[in-house]
Structure formats: C-alpha cells, structure tokens
Z-matrix of the N, CA and C atoms (Angstrom, degrees):
N
C 1 1.454
C 2 1.511 1 108.54
N 3 1.320 2 117.57 1 128.06
C 4 1.461 3 122.00 2 177.99
C 5 1.511 4 109.40 3 -117.38
N 6 1.324 5 116.38 4 128.12
C 7 1.456 6 120.88 5 -177.91
C 8 1.521 7 110.44 6 -84.09
N 9 1.326 8 115.26 7 147.97
C 10 1.466 9 120.71 8 177.97
C 11 1.524 10 110.32 9 -64.42
N 12 1.321 11 116.00 10 143.73
C 13 1.477 12 122.68 11 176.40
C 14 1.515 13 112.34 12 59.24
N 15 1.356 14 116.22 13 23.35
C 16 1.469 15 120.88 14 177.68
C 17 1.521 16 113.49 15 57.02
N 18 1.312 17 116.73 16 28.86
C 19 1.463 18 120.58 17 177.70
C 20 1.530 19 110.31 18 -82.28
N 21 1.328 20 115.56 19 160.88
C 22 1.453 21 120.29 20 178.64
C 23 1.528 22 109.21 21 -73.94
N 24 1.322 23 116.15 22 132.47
C 25 1.467 24 121.16 23 178.24
C 26 1.523 25 109.69 24 -107.38
N 27 1.299 26 116.02 25 139.57
C 28 1.459 27 122.15 26 174.75
C 29 1.520 28 107.84 27 -110.63
N 30 1.310 29 116.44 28 116.09
C 31 1.462 30 122.02 29 -176.83
C 32 1.523 31 110.27 30 -111.05
N 33 1.310 32 115.76 31 142.22
C 34 1.466 33 121.55 32 173.11
C 35 1.521 34 107.36 33 -115.51
N 36 1.314 35 116.04 34 123.55
C 37 1.454 36 121.52 35 -176.19
C 38 1.523 37 110.22 36 -119.06
N 39 1.324 38 115.46 37 149.68
C 40 1.464 39 120.97 38 174.95
C 41 1.526 40 107.76 39 -138.78
N 42 1.309 41 116.46 40 135.62
C 43 1.463 42 119.43 41 -179.54
C 44 1.523 43 110.24 42 -74.80
N 45 1.324 44 115.86 43 157.88
C 46 1.463 45 120.85 44 178.94
C 47 1.521 46 111.38 45 -60.24
N 48 1.343 47 116.41 46 -41.44
C 49 1.466 48 120.33 47 -178.48
C 50 1.523 49 111.46 48 -62.28
N 51 1.337 50 115.87 49 -44.85
C 52 1.469 51 119.94 50 -179.73
C 53 1.523 52 110.38 51 -66.98
N 54 1.341 53 116.10 52 -42.17
C 55 1.463 54 120.12 53 -179.13
C 56 1.525 55 111.46 54 -57.72
N 57 1.351 56 116.11 55 -50.28
C 58 1.462 57 118.63 56 -176.89
C 59 1.530 58 111.99 57 -72.08
N 60 1.322 59 117.64 58 -28.79
C 61 1.465 60 119.45 59 176.63
C 62 1.523 61 110.61 60 -66.74
N 63 1.327 62 117.46 61 -29.11
C 64 1.467 63 121.15 62 176.83
C 65 1.526 64 111.31 63 -80.62
N 66 1.336 65 115.68 64 -44.45
C 67 1.469 66 120.40 65 -176.78
C 68 1.522 67 111.78 66 -63.12
N 69 1.343 68 117.15 67 -31.35
C 70 1.469 69 119.76 68 -175.84
C 71 1.524 70 112.44 69 -61.91
N 72 1.331 71 119.15 70 -17.51
C 73 1.465 72 122.34 71 179.18
C 74 1.534 73 112.46 72 -83.79
N 75 1.330 74 116.75 73 -5.16
C 76 1.465 75 121.21 74 -177.85
C 77 1.526 76 108.59 75 -126.91
N 78 1.336 77 116.71 76 90.57
C 79 1.466 78 121.35 77 -170.97
C 80 1.526 79 115.23 78 -52.76
N 81 1.326 80 118.36 79 -45.19
C 82 1.468 81 119.37 80 -176.72
C 83 1.523 82 111.27 81 -66.62
N 84 1.335 83 116.95 82 -41.89
C 85 1.465 84 120.23 83 177.63
C 86 1.534 85 111.02 84 -66.87
N 87 1.349 86 115.87 85 -38.88
C 88 1.462 87 119.62 86 178.88
C 89 1.526 88 110.51 87 -60.24
N 90 1.337 89 116.67 88 -45.56
C 91 1.456 90 120.09 89 -179.61
C 92 1.523 91 111.19 90 -63.89
N 93 1.340 92 116.34 91 -36.44
C 94 1.471 93 119.83 92 179.51
C 95 1.526 94 110.76 93 -66.16
N 96 1.325 95 116.92 94 -43.28
C 97 1.462 96 120.07 95 179.10
C 98 1.524 97 111.63 96 -69.19
N 99 1.334 98 117.25 97 -36.52
C 100 1.465 99 120.35 98 176.67
C 101 1.526 100 110.45 99 -62.28
N 102 1.332 101 116.37 100 -45.34
C 103 1.470 102 120.48 101 178.87
C 104 1.523 103 110.60 102 -60.97
N 105 1.334 104 115.43 103 -42.79
C 106 1.459 105 119.37 104 178.80
C 107 1.529 106 111.08 105 -62.48
N 108 1.329 107 115.90 106 -41.90
C 109 1.457 108 120.14 107 179.59
C 110 1.519 109 112.31 108 -64.57
N 111 1.335 110 117.00 109 -42.87
C 112 1.471 111 121.11 110 179.26
C 113 1.524 112 110.56 111 -65.68
N 114 1.342 113 116.57 112 -41.99
C 115 1.472 114 120.18 113 -179.37
C 116 1.523 115 111.72 114 -62.71
N 117 1.333 116 116.43 115 -32.70
C 118 1.466 117 120.16 116 -177.61
C 119 1.531 118 112.81 117 -88.39
N 120 1.312 119 117.36 118 -8.58
C 121 1.462 120 120.62 119 179.98
C 122 1.523 121 110.21 120 -76.47
N 123 1.327 122 117.88 121 150.27
C 124 1.468 123 119.46 122 175.74
C 125 1.520 124 109.96 123 -64.17
N 126 1.319 125 118.16 124 150.17
C 127 1.471 126 120.21 125 -179.90
C 128 1.516 127 110.93 126 -62.23
N 129 1.334 128 117.26 127 142.50
C 130 1.473 129 119.94 128 178.81
C 131 1.513 130 111.06 129 -64.15
N 132 1.319 131 115.57 130 147.59
C 133 1.464 132 120.33 131 -179.27
C 134 1.521 133 112.35 132 -108.44
N 135 1.326 134 117.37 133 1.28
C 136 1.461 135 120.78 134 -178.73
C 137 1.520 136 109.05 135 -150.65
N 138 1.327 137 116.30 136 168.30
C 139 1.464 138 119.43 137 178.30
C 140 1.525 139 109.50 138 -144.98
N 141 1.333 140 115.65 139 -176.07
C 142 1.460 141 121.26 140 -171.94
C 143 1.531 142 112.70 141 -63.47
N 144 1.323 143 117.67 142 -19.44
C 145 1.468 144 120.15 143 -179.24
C 146 1.529 145 111.90 144 -65.75
N 147 1.351 146 117.54 145 -17.34
C 148 1.467 147 120.91 146 178.97
C 149 1.526 148 112.12 147 -88.62
N 150 1.317 149 117.70 148 -0.79
C 151 1.461 150 120.86 149 177.09
C 152 1.532 151 109.42 150 -60.81
N 153 1.342 152 118.72 151 130.94
C 154 1.476 153 120.88 152 -177.00
C 155 1.521 154 113.90 153 -53.28
N 156 1.339 155 117.59 154 -36.35
C 157 1.458 156 119.57 155 -179.52
C 158 1.521 157 110.94 156 -63.38
N 159 1.328 158 118.08 157 -47.02
C 160 1.463 159 120.97 158 -178.39
C 161 1.528 160 110.79 159 -68.63
N 162 1.330 161 117.19 160 -34.44
C 163 1.468 162 119.54 161 176.41
C 164 1.532 163 110.61 162 -67.15
N 165 1.333 164 116.47 163 -34.33
C 166 1.466 165 120.73 164 178.62
C 167 1.534 166 111.50 165 -64.32
N 168 1.323 167 116.89 166 -30.59
C 169 1.469 168 119.97 167 -178.73
C 170 1.523 169 112.29 168 -70.37
N 171 1.342 170 117.17 169 -20.27
C 172 1.465 171 122.35 170 175.14
C 173 1.528 172 112.00 171 53.53
N 174 1.308 173 114.96 172 50.67
C 175 1.462 174 119.78 173 -179.85
C 176 1.523 175 112.17 174 -72.71
N 177 1.318 176 116.09 175 155.37
C 178 1.460 177 121.47 176 177.47
C 179 1.532 178 109.53 177 -72.75
N 180 1.329 179 115.77 178 172.72
C 181 1.470 180 120.17 179 177.77
C 182 1.526 181 110.33 180 -59.98
N 183 1.339 182 117.33 181 -40.94
C 184 1.467 183 120.53 182 178.93
C 185 1.523 184 111.39 183 -64.01
N 186 1.336 185 115.78 184 -40.54
C 187 1.464 186 119.44 185 178.44
C 188 1.524 187 110.46 186 -63.16
N 189 1.327 188 117.37 187 -45.76
C 190 1.459 189 121.16 188 -178.10
C 191 1.523 190 111.79 189 -65.21
N 192 1.307 191 117.11 190 -36.60
C 193 1.466 192 120.29 191 177.68
C 194 1.527 193 110.55 192 -66.71
N 195 1.335 194 116.35 193 -42.68
C 196 1.463 195 120.01 194 177.81
C 197 1.524 196 110.50 195 -65.46
N 198 1.329 197 116.17 196 -37.11
C 199 1.470 198 121.11 197 179.33
C 200 1.526 199 110.77 198 -63.17
N 201 1.332 200 115.80 199 -42.65
C 202 1.467 201 119.75 200 -179.35
C 203 1.527 202 111.69 201 -61.50
N 204 1.329 203 117.04 202 -31.67
C 205 1.468 204 120.02 203 -179.88
C 206 1.527 205 112.07 204 -71.02
N 207 1.335 206 117.20 205 -14.26
C 208 1.454 207 121.58 206 -179.23
C 209 1.535 208 112.89 207 -98.46
N 210 1.333 209 116.08 208 -1.01
C 211 1.463 210 120.37 209 -177.10
C 212 1.524 211 109.91 210 -76.85
N 213 1.323 212 115.73 211 132.48
C 214 1.465 213 122.11 212 175.60
C 215 1.523 214 108.87 213 -105.01
N 216 1.315 215 116.77 214 141.10
C 217 1.466 216 120.23 215 177.77
C 218 1.530 217 110.33 216 -104.76
N 219 1.335 218 115.47 217 137.10
C 220 1.457 219 122.51 218 174.69
C 221 1.522 220 108.70 219 -127.63
N 222 1.327 221 115.34 220 147.74
C 223 1.456 222 120.40 221 173.45
C 224 1.523 223 107.30 222 -123.45
N 225 1.337 224 116.84 223 126.36
C 226 1.463 225 121.99 224 -179.12
C 227 1.525 226 109.17 225 -120.12
N 228 1.318 227 115.71 226 135.84
C 229 1.456 228 120.09 227 -179.86
C 230 1.526 229 110.30 228 -85.15
N 231 1.330 230 118.70 229 161.16
C 232 1.464 231 121.15 230 179.96
C 233 1.526 232 112.29 231 -54.46
N 234 1.323 233 116.67 232 133.77
C 235 1.456 234 121.53 233 -179.44
C 236 1.515 235 114.23 234 90.31
N 237 1.330 236 117.51 235 -11.57
C 238 1.470 237 120.67 236 -178.55
C 239 1.529 238 110.15 237 -78.20
N 240 1.323 239 116.32 238 138.76
C 241 1.463 240 121.25 239 177.92
C 242 1.523 241 109.05 240 -78.03
N 243 1.321 242 116.30 241 123.40
C 244 1.464 243 122.16 242 179.67
C 245 1.520 244 110.04 243 -86.31
N 246 1.324 245 116.43 244 -44.33
C 247 1.462 246 123.31 245 177.05
C 248 1.516 247 108.56 246 -138.47
N 249 1.335 248 116.31 247 135.07
C 250 1.463 249 120.55 248 179.18
C 251 1.523 250 110.29 249 -102.97
N 252 1.319 251 115.26 250 143.79
C 253 1.455 252 120.98 251 177.48
C 254 1.517 253 110.48 252 -58.79
N 255 1.337 254 115.76 253 138.09
C 256 1.463 255 124.59 254 178.37
C 257 1.523 256 113.07 255 71.56
N 258 1.331 257 116.74 256 14.84
C 259 1.459 258 121.88 257 178.34
C 260 1.535 259 109.42 258 -89.91
N 261 1.342 260 119.28 259 130.31
C 262 1.466 261 119.85 260 177.38
C 263 1.524 262 110.66 261 -58.21
N 264 1.319 263 117.02 262 136.76
C 265 1.464 264 119.76 263 -177.64
C 266 1.518 265 110.84 264 -157.50
N 267 1.338 266 115.61 265 142.38
C 268 1.466 267 120.34 266 170.81
C 269 1.526 268 109.62 267 -132.63
N 270 1.344 269 116.34 268 24.54
C 271 1.460 270 121.71 269 -172.61
C 272 1.524 271 112.57 270 -98.54
N 273 1.331 272 114.71 271 140.70
C 274 1.456 273 122.91 272 167.70
C 275 1.530 274 105.77 273 -99.82
N 276 1.337 275 117.00 274 121.21
C 277 1.457 276 121.70 275 -174.17
C 278 1.519 277 109.83 276 -116.41
N 279 1.343 278 116.08 277 124.07
C 280 1.457 279 122.86 278 -177.49
C 281 1.525 280 109.28 279 -110.08
N 282 1.341 281 115.97 280 134.23
C 283 1.472 282 121.18 281 -179.54
C 284 1.523 283 109.45 282 -90.91
N 285 1.322 284 114.82 283 96.66
C 286 1.464 285 120.12 284 179.64
C 287 1.534 286 110.41 285 -75.32
N 288 1.322 287 116.07 286 -33.83
C 289 1.459 288 122.47 287 174.05
C 290 1.523 289 108.12 288 -145.24
N 291 1.338 290 116.46 289 150.04
C 292 1.457 291 120.47 290 176.54
C 293 1.521 292 113.34 291 87.77
N 294 1.327 293 115.10 292 176.48
C 295 1.460 294 121.67 293 -179.60
C 296 1.523 295 109.17 294 -141.80
N 297 1.330 296 115.51 295 168.08
C 298 1.464 297 120.75 296 -177.31
C 299 1.515 298 109.86 297 -147.49
N 300 1.326 299 115.68 298 164.13
C 301 1.460 300 121.01 299 175.67
C 302 1.525 301 108.85 300 -110.57
N 303 1.341 302 115.26 301 145.62
C 304 1.459 303 122.32 302 178.63
C 305 1.525 304 107.95 303 -105.36
N 306 1.327 305 116.32 304 127.71
C 307 1.456 306 122.17 305 -175.03
C 308 1.517 307 110.87 306 -123.29
N 309 1.331 308 116.00 307 140.24
C 310 1.460 309 120.97 308 164.66
C 311 1.517 310 105.42 309 -116.08
N 312 1.325 311 115.41 310 111.31
C 313 1.459 312 119.31 311 -169.99
C 314 1.517 313 108.19 312 66.57
N 315 1.323 314 117.30 313 -125.78
C 316 1.463 315 122.10 314 177.12
C 317 1.524 316 112.27 315 -101.45
N 318 1.331 317 116.75 316 7.07
C 319 1.463 318 120.99 317 -175.93
C 320 1.531 319 110.09 318 -96.63
N 321 1.327 320 114.76 319 124.69
C 322 1.471 321 120.06 320 177.08
C 323 1.521 322 108.87 321 -84.10
N 324 1.347 323 116.87 322 123.76
C 325 1.463 324 119.73 323 -175.45
C 326 1.527 325 113.41 324 -108.29
N 327 1.307 326 117.83 325 -22.39
C 328 1.462 327 119.21 326 176.50
C 329 1.519 328 109.88 327 -170.28
N 330 1.330 329 115.26 328 174.38
C 331 1.456 330 122.08 329 177.67
C 332 1.521 331 109.31 330 -119.95
N 333 1.326 332 116.55 331 142.00
C 334 1.464 333 122.05 332 177.13
C 335 1.534 334 107.65 333 -102.42
N 336 1.333 335 118.76 334 113.38
C 337 1.465 336 120.95 335 -177.91
C 338 1.524 337 112.45 336 -86.53
N 339 1.307 338 116.28 337 171.62
C 340 1.461 339 122.05 338 172.31
C 341 1.534 340 109.13 339 -56.99
N 342 1.320 341 116.09 340 136.45
C 343 1.466 342 120.81 341 179.33
C 344 1.511 343 113.90 342 91.39
N 345 1.345 344 117.35 343 -4.65
C 346 1.456 345 121.02 344 178.32
C 347 1.533 346 108.72 345 -100.61
N 348 1.320 347 116.53 346 174.18
C 349 1.457 348 120.32 347 -178.95
C 350 1.530 349 110.20 348 -139.69
N 351 1.309 350 115.26 349 161.30
C 352 1.462 351 122.89 350 175.49
C 353 1.529 352 108.15 351 -130.93
N 354 1.321 353 115.62 352 160.74
C 355 1.460 354 119.61 353 173.89
C 356 1.512 355 115.60 354 91.60
N 357 1.346 356 117.97 355 12.62
C 358 1.477 357 120.13 356 -178.75
C 359 1.530 358 110.55 357 -58.57
N 360 1.337 359 116.35 358 -44.94
C 361 1.473 360 120.35 359 -178.19
C 362 1.526 361 111.27 360 -63.84
N 363 1.335 362 117.01 361 -34.92
C 364 1.466 363 121.00 362 179.21
C 365 1.524 364 110.92 363 -73.84
N 366 1.314 365 116.15 364 -40.86
C 367 1.458 366 121.47 365 -179.40
C 368 1.520 367 111.39 366 -61.52
N 369 1.331 368 116.26 367 -36.30
C 370 1.464 369 120.85 368 179.71
C 371 1.521 370 112.91 369 -82.49
N 372 1.325 371 117.11 370 -8.92
C 373 1.460 372 120.59 371 -179.11
C 374 1.518 373 113.01 372 83.11
N 375 1.354 374 117.81 373 9.68
C 376 1.466 375 120.78 374 177.02
C 377 1.526 376 109.55 375 -71.12
N 378 1.326 377 115.85 376 -43.12
C 379 1.466 378 122.43 377 170.75
C 380 1.516 379 108.46 378 -112.33
N 381 1.322 380 116.72 379 136.61
C 382 1.459 381 120.21 380 177.88
C 383 1.518 382 111.54 381 -96.20
N 384 1.333 383 116.36 382 -12.68
C 385 1.462 384 121.93 383 178.50
C 386 1.520 385 109.61 384 -131.20
N 387 1.324 386 115.47 385 157.18
C 388 1.461 387 119.89 386 173.11
C 389 1.520 388 108.66 387 -77.47
N 390 1.327 389 116.84 388 137.33
C 391 1.456 390 121.05 389 179.10
C 392 1.521 391 112.68 390 -106.39
N 393 1.336 392 116.64 391 0.59
C 394 1.459 393 121.82 392 176.98
C 395 1.524 394 108.63 393 -134.34
N 396 1.322 395 115.21 394 161.69
C 397 1.461 396 121.47 395 172.94
C 398 1.523 397 108.07 396 -102.33
N 399 1.329 398 116.52 397 134.55
C 400 1.463 399 121.60 398 178.60
C 401 1.521 400 107.76 399 -117.88
N 402 1.340 401 115.92 400 124.62
C 403 1.470 402 121.24 401 -174.69
C 404 1.526 403 109.82 402 -126.14
N 405 1.330 404 115.67 403 134.15
C 406 1.466 405 121.43 404 -176.58
C 407 1.525 406 111.26 405 -66.99
N 408 1.324 407 115.61 406 134.70
C 409 1.464 408 121.86 407 173.49
C 410 1.526 409 110.85 408 -95.91
N 411 1.318 410 116.17 409 -30.25
C 412 1.468 411 122.43 410 -179.62
C 413 1.528 412 107.77 411 -126.19
N 414 1.323 413 114.71 412 -177.36
C 415 1.451 414 119.53 413 169.20
C 416 1.526 415 106.73 414 -70.52
N 417 1.324 416 117.06 415 114.73
C 418 1.471 417 122.12 416 -172.56
C 419 1.521 418 111.13 417 -107.14
N 420 1.311 419 115.95 418 127.74
C 421 1.462 420 122.37 419 169.71
C 422 1.517 421 106.89 420 -102.02
N 423 1.315 422 116.24 421 117.00
C 424 1.463 423 122.21 422 -172.55
C 425 1.520 424 110.41 423 -115.29
N 426 1.328 425 115.31 424 145.53
C 427 1.457 426 121.86 425 169.88
C 428 1.524 427 107.10 426 -115.44
N 429 1.327 428 115.79 427 132.08
C 430 1.462 429 120.73 428 -177.64
C 431 1.518 430 110.86 429 -128.78
N 432 1.317 431 113.87 430 144.69
C 433 1.463 432 120.41 431 170.69
C 434 1.514 433 107.45 432 -138.66
N 435 1.314 434 116.14 433 138.54
C 436 1.460 435 121.40 434 -174.61
C 437 1.530 436 111.12 435 -105.99
N 438 1.318 437 113.96 436 146.33
C 439 1.463 438 120.28 437 178.51
C 440 1.531 439 110.20 438 -56.71
N 441 1.312 440 116.52 439 -42.33
C 442 1.467 441 120.23 440 -178.36
C 443 1.527 442 111.86 441 -62.96
N 444 1.354 443 117.15 442 -25.90
C 445 1.465 444 120.44 443 -179.86
C 446 1.526 445 112.10 444 -75.30
N 447 1.339 446 117.44 445 -32.51
C 448 1.469 447 118.75 446 -172.11
C 449 1.522 448 113.83 447 -98.03
N 450 1.331 449 117.30 448 -4.01
C 451 1.471 450 118.71 449 -175.92
C 452 1.524 451 112.36 450 -59.36
N 453 1.333 452 116.73 451 -41.57
C 454 1.476 453 118.93 452 178.67
C 455 1.528 454 110.71 453 -68.69
N 456 1.345 455 116.69 454 -32.77
C 457 1.462 456 120.46 455 178.28
C 458 1.528 457 111.31 456 -66.84
N 459 1.324 458 116.70 457 -37.76
C 460 1.468 459 120.71 458 179.72
C 461 1.524 460 111.45 459 -61.98
N 462 1.318 461 116.24 460 -33.41
C 463 1.471 462 119.88 461 -178.97
C 464 1.528 463 112.62 462 -64.50
N 465 1.331 464 116.36 463 -18.73
C 466 1.472 465 120.32 464 -179.41
C 467 1.538 466 111.95 465 -100.35
N 468 1.334 467 116.34 466 -2.69
C 469 1.465 468 120.04 467 -178.82
C 470 1.536 469 107.03 468 -133.33
N 471 1.325 470 115.59 469 90.74
C 472 1.464 471 121.34 470 -166.86
C 473 1.526 472 113.54 471 -67.31
N 474 1.340 473 118.29 472 -38.82
C 475 1.461 474 119.94 473 -179.79
C 476 1.528 475 111.07 474 -65.41
N 477 1.331 476 115.47 475 -41.58
C 478 1.463 477 119.77 476 178.26
C 479 1.526 478 109.42 477 -65.94
N 480 1.308 479 116.82 478 -41.75
C 481 1.467 480 120.42 479 179.30
C 482 1.525 481 110.23 480 -60.65
N 483 1.331 482 117.45 481 -40.27
C 484 1.463 483 120.84 482 -179.89
C 485 1.529 484 110.86 483 -63.43
N 486 1.337 485 117.41 484 -44.00
C 487 1.469 486 120.18 485 179.38
C 488 1.529 487 110.74 486 -66.10
N 489 1.330 488 115.74 487 -39.26
C 490 1.466 489 120.35 488 179.66
C 491 1.527 490 110.74 489 -63.90
N 492 1.320 491 116.51 490 -43.06
C 493 1.466 492 120.23 491 -179.30
C 494 1.528 493 111.64 492 -68.00
N 495 1.345 494 116.53 493 -34.95
C 496 1.467 495 119.20 494 177.18
C 497 1.529 496 110.38 495 -60.42
N 498 1.319 497 116.46 496 -41.27
C 499 1.464 498 120.10 497 178.07
C 500 1.527 499 111.35 498 -69.86
N 501 1.319 500 117.00 499 -37.59
C 502 1.464 501 120.93 500 179.88
C 503 1.526 502 111.86 501 -63.66
N 504 1.341 503 116.26 502 -28.16
C 505 1.466 504 120.10 503 179.95
C 506 1.525 505 112.13 504 -65.36
N 507 1.343 506 116.46 505 -15.55
C 508 1.465 507 119.85 506 177.27
C 509 1.524 508 111.50 507 -63.09
N 510 1.328 509 116.30 508 -14.54
C 511 1.467 510 119.27 509 -179.23
C 512 1.527 511 111.80 510 -59.53
N 513 1.332 512 116.64 511 -39.72
C 514 1.463 513 119.67 512 -178.64
C 515 1.527 514 110.85 513 -65.59
N 516 1.339 515 116.16 514 -44.81
C 517 1.468 516 119.86 515 178.23
C 518 1.522 517 110.50 516 -65.65
N 519 1.325 518 116.44 517 -37.93
C 520 1.460 519 119.85 518 -179.58
C 521 1.524 520 111.05 519 -64.96
N 522 1.331 521 116.83 520 -43.86
C 523 1.466 522 119.85 521 -179.99
C 524 1.525 523 110.84 522 -62.34
N 525 1.331 524 115.79 523 -34.76
C 526 1.461 525 120.14 524 179.73
C 527 1.527 526 111.29 525 -71.22
N 528 1.357 527 116.51 526 -40.31
C 529 1.461 528 120.99 527 -173.03
C 530 1.516 529 113.95 528 -92.25
N 531 1.336 530 118.99 529 -7.84
C 532 1.462 531 120.47 530 -173.22
C 533 1.529 532 113.31 531 -95.45
N 534 1.324 533 118.14 532 0.79
C 535 1.462 534 119.01 533 177.83
C 536 1.513 535 110.16 534 -64.57
N 537 1.303 536 115.54 535 155.45
C 538 1.465 537 119.69 536 -175.96
C 539 1.522 538 111.79 537 -59.24
N 540 1.326 539 117.55 538 -46.79
C 541 1.470 540 120.66 539 -176.81
C 542 1.522 541 111.92 540 -61.92
N 543 1.341 542 116.29 541 -41.06
C 544 1.461 543 120.06 542 -179.62
C 545 1.528 544 110.66 543 -66.59
N 546 1.339 545 116.05 544 -42.58
C 547 1.462 546 119.55 545 -179.73
C 548 1.522 547 111.81 546 -64.99
N 549 1.335 548 116.69 547 -40.37
C 550 1.463 549 120.38 548 178.61
C 551 1.529 550 109.88 549 -64.51
N 552 1.335 551 116.04 550 -38.77
C 553 1.469 552 120.37 551 177.68
C 554 1.539 553 110.53 552 -62.65
N 555 1.339 554 116.70 553 -41.65
C 556 1.461 555 120.48 554 177.74
C 557 1.527 556 110.65 555 -60.62
N 558 1.330 557 116.93 556 -42.20
C 559 1.461 558 121.02 557 179.51
C 560 1.529 559 110.90 558 -65.04
N 561 1.322 560 115.71 559 -43.03
C 562 1.470 561 119.68 560 -179.24
C 563 1.525 562 112.42 561 -67.01
N 564 1.331 563 116.50 562 -26.25
C 565 1.468 564 120.19 563 178.61
C 566 1.528 565 112.13 564 -80.09
N 567 1.338 566 116.02 565 -8.47
C 568 1.461 567 120.68 566 178.25
C 569 1.525 568 109.34 567 -88.72
N 570 1.318 569 116.54 568 130.39
C 571 1.470 570 120.84 569 -174.63
C 572 1.525 571 112.25 570 -54.94
N 573 1.310 572 116.96 571 -39.46
C 574 1.471 573 120.46 572 -176.33
C 575 1.522 574 112.01 573 -65.14
N 576 1.351 575 116.70 574 -38.45
C 577 1.459 576 120.69 575 -175.83
C 578 1.530 577 113.42 576 -94.99
N 579 1.314 578 117.32 577 -12.42
C 580 1.466 579 121.21 578 -174.41
C 581 1.532 580 113.87 579 -52.46
N 582 1.351 581 120.87 580 -41.51
C 583 1.471 582 119.55 581 -176.79
C 584 1.529 583 114.67 582 -74.81
N 585 1.332 584 117.28 583 -10.09
C 586 1.464 585 120.31 584 -172.84
C 587 1.525 586 111.00 585 -79.09
N 588 1.344 587 117.31 586 146.26
C 589 1.470 588 120.13 587 179.86
C 590 1.522 589 111.94 588 -67.67
N 591 1.312 590 115.89 589 152.25
C 592 1.472 591 121.36 590 -177.87
C 593 1.524 592 111.51 591 -60.16
N 594 1.336 593 117.33 592 -37.32
C 595 1.469 594 120.34 593 -179.39
C 596 1.530 595 110.96 594 -60.05
N 597 1.346 596 116.30 595 -40.16
C 598 1.469 597 120.18 596 178.31
C 599 1.524 598 110.33 597 -65.96
N 600 1.328 599 117.17 598 -42.54
C 601 1.460 600 120.80 599 179.94
C 602 1.525 601 111.62 600 -64.36
N 603 1.334 602 116.09 601 -35.07
C 604 1.465 603 119.49 602 176.95
C 605 1.526 604 110.81 603 -63.91
N 606 1.332 605 116.80 604 -41.45
C 607 1.464 606 119.93 605 177.14
C 608 1.530 607 110.74 606 -65.17
N 609 1.314 608 116.28 607 -40.77
C 610 1.466 609 120.37 608 179.72
C 611 1.520 610 110.85 609 -66.41
N 612 1.328 611 116.43 610 -34.53
C 613 1.463 612 120.94 611 178.99
C 614 1.525 613 111.20 612 -57.13
N 615 1.333 614 116.68 613 -34.44
C 616 1.462 615 121.15 614 -179.16
C 617 1.530 616 112.00 615 -67.77
N 618 1.340 617 117.15 616 -18.27
C 619 1.460 618 120.79 617 -177.94
C 620 1.525 619 113.70 618 -100.66
N 621 1.336 620 117.23 619 3.51
C 622 1.459 621 120.57 620 -177.67
C 623 1.529 622 111.25 621 -76.56
N 624 1.307 623 116.13 622 143.76
C 625 1.455 624 122.60 623 174.95
C 626 1.523 625 108.73 624 -116.85
N 627 1.315 626 116.89 625 127.60
C 628 1.467 627 121.09 626 178.49
C 629 1.517 628 109.82 627 -81.42
N 630 1.336 629 116.91 628 129.34
C 631 1.456 630 121.91 629 179.38
C 632 1.524 631 109.57 630 -137.20
N 633 1.321 632 115.55 631 153.84
C 634 1.466 633 121.90 632 -179.68
C 635 1.516 634 108.58 633 -120.42
N 636 1.329 635 116.84 634 126.68
C 637 1.451 636 122.04 635 178.26
C 638 1.521 637 109.69 636 -113.82
N 639 1.322 638 115.99 637 134.42
C 640 1.465 639 121.74 638 -178.16
C 641 1.527 640 109.91 639 -112.73
C-alpha cells in the first residue's frame, strides 16, 4: 500500500479468522456477509452429481433428476463446524465451493478441497455417527443429500437400489475389521509399521479416519 503524497498511512487490519469469529455472534450481520461472499464468489463448475458414489450407482436420467430435487444447500462461514464428531448423520455432503479441515480431537488429518465430499460411510449406513469433526476453512457452499430422503426413490429404481444395497453390505465387514485389535494387527503386518511399539500404534489408531473409495 502506498500513500498519496508520501504521507504516513495508518492501517487497521483484521484477520479472516477473527472477523468471522466476531460476526458469528450477530446472526443478521453474519447472513449479510455470507450472502455478499457467495455473490462475489465465482460460479461453481460442478455439483453433487459428480460425486464418485453417485456416479457408481449409475442412475438413469429420471433418477438423477429426482435426486437433484432432494439436494439441500448449506453455506458455512470460515471456522464453522460442518460436522461434529460422534454426531448422528446419514448425509452425503459435497463441497461445491470452499474447503475444510478434518480433525480427530485437536489433530488435523487432512483437508477437503472443492469438488470433494464427506459422509460416504454415513450415507451408506456403514457408520451411523460421524467419527471426525469437519470445520470450514473458507466460505463453503455445500450440497447435501440424506439417506432417509432417497430411500423411497430407491424403491422405484431397482438397479440403483441393488448397487446401493451391495455397498451397504460392507457394514458387516467393516464392523468385523474396524475393532481396535484387528486394526492394530493390520498395522503390525505392514512392513513400515512393524518395528513400532504397540503403545505408539494404539495412539495412532485414535487418529485414523475410515474412508471408502470406489
């Protein structure tokens, strides 16, 4: 910043984190700033239909159109918790704009970028609760769809229902393989982790996040 006529300038600055932590206490102002932020953001270039899970279901055009009518939009400001650990959830959440951090306790384990999604395990019914906390890093525009919303739709689209149920059956295998002893055994069988003491692996086990890739 250069001041006119080489005069001394006095600037007052506020960080984004501090600004939003203050604004969150004033609902009407928060909504006004959120609207302003969304209006000034570039238009999204993708939507929840590009989520790998929904693409795997291979729904027809009619199914996808009906699915889009069930999508809910949320906007979260920086620092806002999107999902809390141990919170009941059956939602698949897609990041149309913005990014977030994934936390186990106070430990940050990864970042969720624009175009990614969270909640696949909950949406399929493999997990009934969230096991991590997800907190917005930017102004996030989210698209959500809940398992409870699409159950009646699945009954009218048998091929999609069959694929969905096949994935849901992973819950039994997951419950069997997700116990602490089994997970520690898997780590010990891995060459990289084999030399590490069990106490360290137990601590690391607490920081693991379960994810499903299709």
